[in-house]
Structures are given as C-alpha cells and as structure tokens.
C-alpha positions as CSV (number, residue, x, y, z in Angstrom):
1,M,18.2,-7.5,-12.8
2,A,19.0,-9.7,-9.8
3,T,16.7,-12.4,-8.3
4,F,16.4,-13.7,-4.8
5,T,14.2,-16.7,-3.7
6,H,13.5,-17.9,-0.2
7,D,11.3,-21.0,0.5
8,S,9.9,-21.8,3.9
9,T,7.4,-24.3,5.2
10,Y,5.0,-24.2,8.2
11,P,3.0,-27.0,9.9
12,H,-0.2,-25.0,9.7
13,P,-3.1,-24.9,7.2
14,R,-2.6,-22.6,4.2
15,E,-5.7,-20.6,4.9
16,E,-4.5,-19.8,8.5
17,V,-1.0,-18.8,7.3
18,F,-2.4,-16.6,4.6
19,A,-5.0,-15.0,6.9
20,W,-2.2,-14.2,9.4
21,H,-0.6,-12.0,6.7
22,E,-3.8,-10.0,6.3
23,R,-4.2,-9.1,10.0
24,P,-2.9,-6.0,11.6
25,G,0.6,-6.4,12.9
26,A,1.9,-8.7,10.3
27,F,4.3,-6.3,8.7
28,T,5.6,-5.1,12.1
29,R,6.3,-8.7,13.2
30,L,8.1,-9.5,10.0
31,S,10.3,-6.4,10.1
32,A,13.7,-6.8,11.8
33,P,13.8,-3.8,14.2
34,G,17.4,-3.0,13.5
35,Q,16.8,-2.9,9.7
36,I,13.3,-1.5,9.3
37,R,11.2,1.1,11.1
38,A,7.6,0.3,10.1
39,G,5.0,3.0,9.7
40,A,1.2,2.5,10.2
41,E,-0.1,-0.6,8.4
42,P,-2.8,-0.3,5.8
43,A,-6.3,-0.6,7.2
44,V,-7.5,-2.9,4.4
45,G,-4.5,-5.4,4.5
46,L,-3.2,-6.7,1.2
47,Q,-5.7,-5.3,-1.3
48,P,-4.2,-3.9,-4.5
49,G,-3.5,-0.2,-4.3
50,T,-2.8,-0.2,-0.5
51,R,0.6,1.1,0.5
52,Q,3.0,0.5,3.3
53,T,5.6,3.1,4.2
54,F,8.7,2.3,6.2
55,S,12.3,3.4,6.7
56,L,15.4,1.3,5.9
57,L,17.8,1.9,8.8
58,V,21.5,2.6,8.4
59,P,23.6,0.4,10.7
60,G,25.2,2.2,13.6
61,T,22.7,5.1,13.7
62,L,20.5,3.8,16.6
63,G,17.6,3.7,14.2
64,K,17.6,7.4,13.5
65,V,18.8,7.5,9.9
66,G,17.6,5.7,6.8
67,P,15.8,6.2,3.4
68,T,12.1,6.0,3.1
69,W,10.6,3.1,1.2
70,V,7.0,3.0,-0.1
71,A,5.6,-0.4,-1.2
72,E,2.3,-0.8,-3.1
73,H,0.4,-4.0,-3.3
74,T,-0.4,-4.8,-6.9
75,A,-1.8,-8.4,-7.0
76,Y,-3.8,-10.4,-4.6
77,E,-5.5,-13.8,-4.6
78,V,-6.9,-15.1,-1.3
79,G,-5.0,-18.0,-0.1
80,E,-2.7,-18.1,-3.1
81,R,-0.5,-15.0,-3.5
82,F,0.0,-11.3,-3.0
83,E,2.6,-9.0,-4.6
84,D,4.2,-5.7,-3.8
85,V,6.4,-3.3,-5.7
86,M,8.6,-0.4,-4.6
87,V,7.1,2.9,-5.8
88,R,9.6,5.0,-3.9
89,G,12.9,4.0,-2.3
90,P,16.6,3.6,-2.6
91,L,16.7,0.9,-5.3
92,K,16.1,1.2,-9.0
93,S,13.3,-1.4,-8.8
94,W,11.9,-4.1,-6.5
95,R,9.1,-6.6,-7.0
96,H,8.3,-9.1,-4.3
97,R,5.9,-12.0,-5.0
98,H,4.6,-14.0,-2.0
99,L,3.3,-17.4,-3.2
100,F,1.4,-19.9,-1.0
101,S,0.9,-23.6,-1.7
102,D,0.4,-26.9,0.0
103,T,3.1,-29.5,0.5
104,A,2.6,-33.2,0.0
105,T,2.4,-33.6,3.8
106,G,-0.2,-30.9,4.3
107,D,2.1,-28.1,5.4
108,T,2.2,-24.7,3.9
109,L,5.0,-23.6,1.6
110,I,5.7,-19.9,1.1
111,R,7.9,-19.0,-1.8
112,D,9.2,-15.4,-1.6
113,H,10.4,-14.4,-5.0
114,V,12.2,-11.0,-5.3
115,D,13.3,-9.3,-8.5
116,Y,15.4,-6.2,-7.9
117,E,17.7,-3.7,-9.5
118,L,20.4,-1.7,-7.7
119,P,21.0,2.0,-8.5
120,L,23.6,2.6,-11.2
121,G,27.0,3.4,-9.9
122,L,26.6,1.6,-6.6
123,P,30.1,0.4,-5.4
124,D,30.7,-3.3,-5.8
125,V,31.5,-3.7,-2.1
126,V,28.0,-2.4,-1.3
127,A,26.3,-4.5,-4.0
128,R,27.9,-7.6,-2.6
129,L,26.3,-7.0,0.8
130,V,22.7,-7.1,-0.6
131,E,22.2,-10.9,-0.8
132,P,23.6,-11.6,2.7
133,Q,21.3,-8.9,4.0
134,L,18.3,-10.5,2.2
135,R,19.2,-13.9,3.5
136,G,19.3,-12.5,7.0
137,S,16.1,-10.6,6.6
138,F,14.1,-13.5,5.2
139,G,15.6,-15.9,7.7
140,F,14.3,-13.5,10.4
141,R,10.9,-13.4,8.7
142,E,10.7,-17.2,8.6
143,R,11.5,-17.6,12.3
144,Q,9.1,-14.9,13.3
145,L,6.2,-16.3,11.3
146,R,6.8,-19.9,12.5
147,D,7.1,-18.9,16.1
148,D,4.0,-16.7,16.0
149,L,1.9,-19.3,14.2
150,D,2.9,-21.9,16.8
151,F,2.0,-19.4,19.6
152,H,-1.4,-18.7,18.1
153,A,-2.2,-22.4,17.7
154,R,-1.8,-22.7,21.5
155,H,-4.1,-19.7,22.2
156,R,-7.1,-19.8,19.9
157,E,-9.7,-18.2,22.1
158,S,-10.0,-14.5,21.0
159,K,-9.9,-11.9,23.8
160,V,-10.3,-8.2,24.2
161,I,-6.9,-6.9,25.4
162,A,-6.0,-3.3,26.3
163,V,-2.3,-2.4,26.2
164,S,-0.6,0.6,27.7
165,G,2.8,1.6,26.5
166,A,1.7,0.3,23.1
167,T,4.2,2.4,21.1
168,G,7.3,1.3,23.1
169,L,9.9,-1.2,22.2
170,V,8.0,-4.1,23.8
171,G,4.5,-2.7,23.4
172,R,4.6,-2.2,19.7
173,Q,5.6,-5.8,19.1
174,L,3.1,-7.1,21.6
175,V,0.2,-5.3,19.9
176,A,1.4,-6.7,16.6
177,L,1.7,-10.3,18.0
178,L,-1.8,-10.2,19.5
179,G,-3.3,-8.6,16.4
180,G,-1.9,-11.4,14.3
181,G,-3.7,-13.9,16.5
182,G,-7.1,-12.3,15.8
183,H,-7.4,-10.7,19.3
184,D,-9.3,-7.4,19.7
185,V,-6.4,-5.1,20.8
186,R,-7.0,-1.7,22.2
187,R,-4.2,0.8,22.8
188,M,-4.3,2.9,25.9
189,V,-3.3,6.4,24.8
190,R,-3.1,9.9,26.0
191,G,-4.5,13.0,24.2
192,K,-7.2,13.4,21.7
193,S,-5.8,11.6,18.7
194,L,-7.5,8.3,19.0
195,G,-8.1,5.3,16.7
196,D,-11.5,3.7,16.6
197,R,-10.7,1.2,19.3
198,D,-8.2,3.2,21.4
199,I,-8.8,4.0,25.1
200,R,-8.1,7.4,26.4
201,W,-6.4,7.8,29.8
202,S,-4.2,10.2,31.8
203,P,-2.0,7.9,33.9
204,E,-0.5,10.7,36.0
205,D,-4.0,11.7,37.3
206,S,-5.8,9.9,40.1
207,D,-9.0,10.1,38.2
208,G,-7.4,9.8,34.7
209,L,-9.4,6.7,33.6
210,D,-13.1,6.1,33.3
211,P,-13.5,2.4,34.5
212,E,-16.3,2.0,31.9
213,A,-13.7,2.2,29.2
214,L,-12.5,-1.2,30.4
215,R,-16.0,-2.7,30.8
216,D,-15.7,-5.1,27.9
217,V,-11.9,-5.7,28.2
218,D,-10.8,-9.2,29.3
219,I,-7.1,-8.4,29.9
220,V,-5.1,-5.3,30.6
221,V,-1.3,-5.4,29.9
222,H,0.4,-2.4,31.5
223,L,3.8,-1.5,30.0
224,A,3.8,2.3,30.3
225,G,6.3,4.1,32.5
226,E,8.9,6.8,32.4
227,P,12.0,5.6,30.4
228,I,14.6,4.7,33.0
229,G,17.9,5.0,31.1
230,K,18.8,8.6,32.2
231,R,21.0,10.2,34.8
232,F,19.6,9.3,38.3
233,T,18.8,12.8,39.4
234,A,16.2,13.3,42.2
235,H,13.7,14.6,39.5
236,H,14.3,11.6,37.2
237,K,14.0,9.1,40.1
238,A,10.7,10.7,41.2
239,R,9.4,10.4,37.6
240,V,10.4,6.8,37.4
241,F,8.7,5.9,40.7
242,D,5.5,7.9,40.2
243,S,4.9,7.0,36.6
244,R,4.9,3.3,37.5
245,V,3.1,3.3,40.8
246,R,0.4,5.8,40.1
247,S,-0.6,4.4,36.7
248,T,-0.7,0.8,38.1
249,D,-2.8,2.0,41.1
250,L,-5.2,3.8,38.6
251,L,-5.7,0.6,36.5
252,A,-6.0,-1.6,39.6
253,R,-8.7,0.6,41.1
254,A,-10.6,0.8,37.8
255,L,-10.6,-3.0,37.4
256,A,-11.7,-3.4,41.1
257,T,-14.6,-1.1,40.4
258,L,-15.8,-3.3,37.6
259,S,-15.4,-6.6,39.5
260,S,-19.0,-6.8,40.6
261,D,-20.2,-7.7,37.1
262,G,-18.7,-11.2,37.5
263,R,-16.5,-11.0,34.3
264,E,-13.1,-12.7,34.7
265,R,-10.4,-10.2,34.1
266,A,-6.6,-10.1,34.3
267,L,-4.1,-7.4,34.9
268,V,-0.5,-8.1,33.6
269,V,1.9,-5.5,34.9
270,A,5.6,-5.0,33.9
271,S,8.2,-5.2,36.6
272,A,11.9,-5.7,36.5
273,A,14.9,-7.7,37.5
274,G,15.8,-4.7,39.7
275,Y,13.2,-6.1,42.2
276,Y,16.0,-8.3,43.5
277,G,18.5,-5.5,44.0
278,A,21.6,-4.6,42.0
279,D,24.1,-7.1,43.2
280,R,23.1,-10.6,44.5
281,G,26.3,-12.3,43.4
282,D,25.9,-15.9,42.3
283,E,22.6,-16.4,44.1
284,V,20.0,-18.1,41.9
285,L,16.9,-15.8,42.1
286,T,13.4,-17.3,41.9
287,E,10.2,-15.5,42.3
288,V,10.1,-16.2,46.0
289,S,13.6,-14.7,46.6
290,A,13.8,-11.8,49.0
291,P,13.7,-8.3,47.3
292,G,16.6,-5.9,47.4
293,D,16.7,-2.6,49.2
294,D,18.2,-0.1,46.7
295,F,16.2,2.5,44.7
296,L,15.1,0.3,41.8
297,A,14.2,-2.6,44.1
298,L,12.0,-0.3,46.1
299,V,10.4,1.0,42.9
300,C,9.6,-2.6,41.8
301,Q,8.1,-3.5,45.2
302,A,5.8,-0.4,45.2
303,W,5.0,-1.0,41.5
304,E,3.8,-4.6,42.3
305,A,2.0,-3.6,45.4
306,A,0.1,-0.9,43.5
307,A,-1.9,-3.7,41.9
308,D,-3.3,-4.8,45.2
309,P,-6.8,-3.3,44.8
310,A,-7.3,-5.4,41.7
311,R,-5.9,-8.5,43.4
312,A,-8.2,-8.0,46.4
313,A,-11.2,-7.7,44.1
314,G,-10.5,-11.1,42.5
315,V,-8.7,-9.9,39.3
316,R,-5.9,-12.2,38.2
317,V,-2.7,-10.2,38.5
318,V,0.7,-11.2,37.0
319,H,4.0,-9.3,37.5
320,V,6.5,-9.8,34.7
321,R,10.0,-9.2,36.2
322,T,12.0,-8.5,33.0
323,G,15.7,-8.7,32.5
324,Y,17.8,-7.1,29.8
325,V,15.7,-7.0,26.6
326,Q,17.7,-7.8,23.5
327,S,16.6,-5.9,20.4
328,A,18.4,-4.1,17.7
329,G,15.6,-1.5,17.8
330,G,16.3,-0.2,21.3
331,G,17.6,-0.8,24.8
332,Q,21.0,-2.0,26.0
333,L,21.9,-4.0,22.9
334,A,21.1,-1.1,20.5
335,L,23.2,1.3,22.5
336,Q,26.3,-1.0,22.5
337,L,25.9,-2.2,18.9
338,P,27.7,0.7,17.1
339,L,30.8,0.2,19.3
340,F,30.9,-3.5,18.8
341,Q,30.3,-3.2,15.0
342,A,33.3,-0.8,14.9
343,G,35.4,-3.4,16.8
344,L,35.6,-1.1,19.8
345,G,33.3,-3.0,22.2
346,G,34.0,-4.9,25.4
347,R,32.7,-6.0,28.7
348,L,31.1,-3.6,31.2
349,G,33.0,-3.3,34.5
350,D,34.8,-6.4,35.6
351,G,32.5,-8.6,33.5
352,R,31.5,-10.9,36.4
353,Q,27.9,-9.6,37.0
354,W,25.1,-11.9,35.8
355,M,22.9,-10.7,32.9
356,P,19.4,-12.0,32.8
357,W,18.9,-11.4,29.1
358,I,15.8,-12.2,27.0
359,T,15.1,-11.5,23.3
360,V,12.3,-9.1,22.6
361,D,10.4,-11.7,20.7
362,D,10.5,-14.3,23.5
363,L,9.5,-11.5,25.9
364,V,6.4,-10.5,23.9
365,R,5.3,-14.1,23.6
366,L,5.9,-14.5,27.3
367,Y,3.6,-11.5,27.9
368,G,1.0,-13.0,25.6
369,H,1.2,-16.4,27.2
370,V,0.8,-15.2,30.8
371,A,-2.0,-12.9,29.7
372,L,-3.9,-15.8,28.0
373,T,-3.2,-18.5,30.6
374,P,-6.0,-18.8,33.2
375,G,-4.8,-19.6,36.7
376,L,-1.4,-18.1,36.3
377,S,-0.9,-15.2,38.8
378,G,1.9,-13.6,40.8
379,P,5.4,-12.8,39.7
380,V,7.1,-14.4,36.7
381,N,10.8,-14.0,35.9
382,A,11.1,-12.9,32.3
383,A,14.7,-14.0,31.4
384,A,16.1,-16.7,29.2
385,P,16.9,-20.1,30.8
386,S,20.6,-19.5,30.2
387,P,21.8,-16.3,31.9
388,V,25.4,-15.3,31.3
389,R,28.0,-13.1,32.9
390,A,28.7,-9.7,31.3
391,G,32.1,-10.8,30.1
392,E,30.6,-13.8,28.3
393,Y,27.9,-11.5,26.9
394,A,30.5,-9.2,25.4
395,A,32.5,-12.0,24.0
396,T,29.4,-13.7,22.4
397,L,28.2,-10.5,20.8
398,A,31.6,-9.8,19.3
399,R,31.8,-13.4,18.0
400,V,28.3,-13.1,16.4
401,L,29.3,-9.9,14.7
402,R,32.8,-11.3,13.8
403,R,34.5,-8.4,15.6
404,P,37.1,-8.3,18.4
405,S,36.1,-7.6,22.0
406,L,39.3,-6.0,23.3
407,L,38.2,-2.7,25.0
408,P,36.5,-3.2,28.3
409,V,34.3,-0.3,29.5
410,P,35.4,0.8,33.0
411,S,32.8,1.4,35.6
412,V,33.4,5.2,35.3
413,G,32.0,5.1,31.8
414,P,28.3,4.3,32.7
415,A,28.7,6.6,35.7
416,V,29.3,9.6,33.5
417,L,26.0,9.0,31.7
418,L,23.8,7.6,34.5
419,G,25.5,8.9,37.7
420,A,27.1,6.5,40.2
421,E,23.7,5.2,41.5
422,G,22.3,4.7,38.0
423,A,25.4,2.9,36.8
424,R,25.4,0.6,39.8
425,E,21.7,-0.2,39.5
426,L,21.4,-0.4,35.7
427,A,24.6,-0.9,33.6
428,L,26.6,-2.8,36.2
429,A,23.8,-4.6,38.0
430,G,23.7,-8.4,38.1
431,Q,20.8,-10.8,38.8
432,R,21.0,-14.5,38.2
433,M,17.3,-14.9,37.5
434,D,15.8,-18.4,37.2
435,A,13.2,-19.1,34.5
436,S,11.8,-22.3,35.9
437,R,8.4,-20.9,36.8
438,A,7.8,-19.5,33.4
439,V,8.8,-22.9,31.8
440,E,6.6,-24.8,34.2
441,W,3.7,-22.7,33.2
442,G,4.2,-23.4,29.5
443,V,6.3,-20.5,28.3
444,E,8.3,-21.6,25.2
445,F,11.7,-19.9,24.8
446,R,12.5,-20.0,21.1
447,Q,15.8,-18.3,21.6
448,P,17.1,-19.9,24.8
449,E,20.8,-19.5,24.1
450,L,22.6,-16.1,23.8
451,A,24.4,-16.6,20.5
452,G,21.2,-17.8,18.7
453,G,19.2,-15.1,20.3
454,L,21.6,-12.3,19.2
455,R,21.7,-13.7,15.6
456,H,17.9,-13.7,15.6
457,V,17.4,-10.1,16.8
458,L,20.2,-8.8,14.6
459,A,18.7,-10.7,11.6
460,L,22.0,-12.3,10.7
461,A,22.2,-15.0,8.0
C-alpha cells in the first residue's frame, strides 16, 4: 500500500475552514476540471454514509471518457476531521483522511493523508505517474481553497443570488464559489425538473419569467446564451444574437417591474471581448474604447443595451466583457490541449493577434466581486493584466506541458470548422484588453501571468 501526504496552511480560523468544506460547492471547487467531472454533491455534506460520485477524466478526450469513482464518507468530527473511502472505482483501494488543526500562529493546518493501492498488473510507467498526478491535484486544491477563503473574507454579507447558465463552464464554478461563501444561490432553469430553490424561466419567450420569482433576489448573474463555437451560418448567428438579447431584455424588464419596492438589486450580465471588434491591432482597449462593427461586436452592443430597462429603473447593472477563458474543462484551451499534449500544437494564424486570456477561477471570482460590490456599474474588462500574443500563448502552453510547439495552424484550419467569418471573429480575433478598471475596483487576479495560470488550470505539479 502506498501513502501520500499533503500539508497546507490557511490564515483563517479553523471553524471557518472546516465549515467551508461542509457547504454546497466545495467538491466542485476542489476538483480540477481537466481531471474530474463532479456529479451532484450530497445534500447533507460530510456526514458518514453520504456518497459523492464523479468521473476521472482520461487526458486528451475533452472530458468525455473516464471511469466512475464513488466515494463514501466514513468518519466525521466537526472542526477536526472527516474521511472518505472509495467504494467503487479504478483503484484497488483508497482512503483519504482530512485532518484539521491549529498552528502556533493561529492559522489552520490541513493534513491530507491518503492510503491507496493500485490494481494488480498495472504497468510500471503508469504507476510512476500517480504521485505527480496527486501532487498536482492537491496543489490545485490548496490554491483553490486559499483563494476562495480569501475571497469570502472580503465579502461576508450573505446575499440571495440567482444565476442563469448555472450548468455551463463558468456558471457551475460560480454557483459553487458563491455557495461556499454561504450565499443563497438559486439556479435559473428551464423545464419542470427543479430543485427546491431553483427559478423556472423560458428565456426565449417574451413572457417567460414571472417577476415575482425574483422578488427576494438581491443579485441576478446572467450567463446563459447559445454556445458560440460553431460554424457561422445564418441560423447559428441568429441563435447567438437572439439568445443573448432576448433573455437579457426579459430579465431587465422583470427587475424593472420590481423596482418600486425599494430593494437594491443588481444585474450582472456577461458580455465579451468581441465588443471591440475582431482586429484592433496594438490598440490598448479600455471600457470607454469605441466598439467594433463586425457581427460579434454588434451582438455585444445589443446584448449590453438590452439591460437598459433595468438600468433606467435604478438597478445596478454590470457588463463583464470576457476574454479567452482558460480551463481544462472546456473552451479554447480544452480544444487545443490534445494537440499540444501530443506535441503537435502551434500558434494560430500568424501569431501576432493579442489574446485577452483569463483563468476560469479568476473569472468566477471577478463575477463574484462585481456582483457583491455596491457602487460598481457599467462595463468591466475580464482579462488578466498581462495579455499575450497568440504566438507567445502557444509557446508558453508548450513549455508548461514540456512539449514542442512546431506546427502552426494556418488560418484555413479554423475556417474549415467555423467558416471564414467565424474564424476571423473567434479563433483569429485579437483584442488587447486593459484590466485597470477591474483592478481599481478591487478585483484580485490570483493568476496574473500566463504560465502560472496554465499550470493552475491544468493542475500541474
């Protein structure tokens, strides 16, 4: 039997650190998206007998393939420890003890102690990969927990927050982040299968939301919209436009209807770097820069304008203009990762276009911060303070993965998948976005440099 131990300290009281682990969203926040696909979390937290089901993801499969793991909690002492064992999964055995104690300086020490056995007959080359994988996974967990605890220490007032697009790449992590802070988070969902706190709506219908469903909500975060990464046909472009503009208008009108009750509310709406147009060269783009005039720029302008009814009614409105979200669980990085892992990756196009990148974890904390910061309104650029050109991005990703970057992708490659317009406005677009306004309003970027950001989201040791 092999043993793995990881010690980590946190400048927060032990009761707060332990309580965080008991709240909804903890397992999601601690699971590296490229390694684990988490299922629903137990309703009663860490109590013995509760089970957590998830999938271990096979690298290079875009999160589609991996064995199922069922963990059962077997021991629990409030503020002291909890324990889980694998009752079904790919290993012969697994026992994970989470031990909490105080340090001499009043910080919290967590000791993760794992005993595990590998299946008989496992090739040595595979067995040798287990410990580096564990070091990467537990390093990721430590960074996530520290950053989230620091975030919650800055935002202690509990709010009622509704989130649309709650099952997407960003929404799932945002719901988990806010749940870990003790906020009352309500997912906005379609259909009849609702949780106790979910809000039903039909964003494609002009009367698809009863305003009363938002009566006791303090903040609405609107992330829902048609996925954009498809061929730019007339039908797809109409879906992209309508799904964003109509749903935002529906929410804005609902919140405007409620404004007479005097409750302070906020509407935080996703937007995109595409607001500025596909090619602005080396121009540094701030929130007051002129918009572009191509398709995605027009979508973003209409998307932001659709919130006007709420704005006119006194609702605080924020538009989060998001760059390239870095996550091993989806988006641009996940699509490129198999090629780079195989040593076949390279820059897109000529490599000179600017990439306003941001890690998914910095993005969800940015969303949380702007949602919970009174007085902040208007557009906010959601991109790390250090944008890079596409050529530097490819070279950095290859270096982090310890692979070559020798095969540039010609412009025709993205055009085959997205069409010429889609390739120009998505894969080959360039915006040198400036993050100064976010920083001035107190956003903390925990992964401000690309190499560190990639190592974090890829959970590398």
